[in-house]
C-alpha positions, 0 to 999 in steps of 0.5 A: 651525311659524309663530309670531306675535310681537306686541309693544306699545310703551311710550309715546313709543318712537320715539327708542328704536326709532330707536336700536335699529332697525339691529340689529332689522332685521339679525335680521329680515333673517337670518330672511328669508335663511333663508326663515323670515320670513312678514311683519314690520312695525310698527303706526303709532300713527296711521292713516297709512303714515308716522306721522312723529313719532307713531311706532308702537304695536307690531310684528308678526313672523310667522316659522318656528321649531322650537318655541314655546320657540325662538320665545319665546327669539328674541323675548326677544333682540330689540334692541327688548326690550333697548332698552326699546321694548316694554312687552309681547311675546306669542308664540303659534302661527300657522296660515297659511291664505290666501293 
């Protein structure tokens, strides 16, 4: 089943994001290679494709896992969690309807 992992950043998270990004992207790449990643990306803190030094306010990952518990465990192990990027993380089932 698909699960949405919705994360909200701490204030001024950009330096923390930059430091942990390579490991964060590597995990997402593994999901993609396994055919389990629907979409992933950050929420710019301002209304711009490239927010520059304004950074990001959070992230969204929609990926396939065997259970909610597995999705939560995967989210808990995110390098952004370990680096203190996220103030909160919500994981919930997601039903893809379109396209």
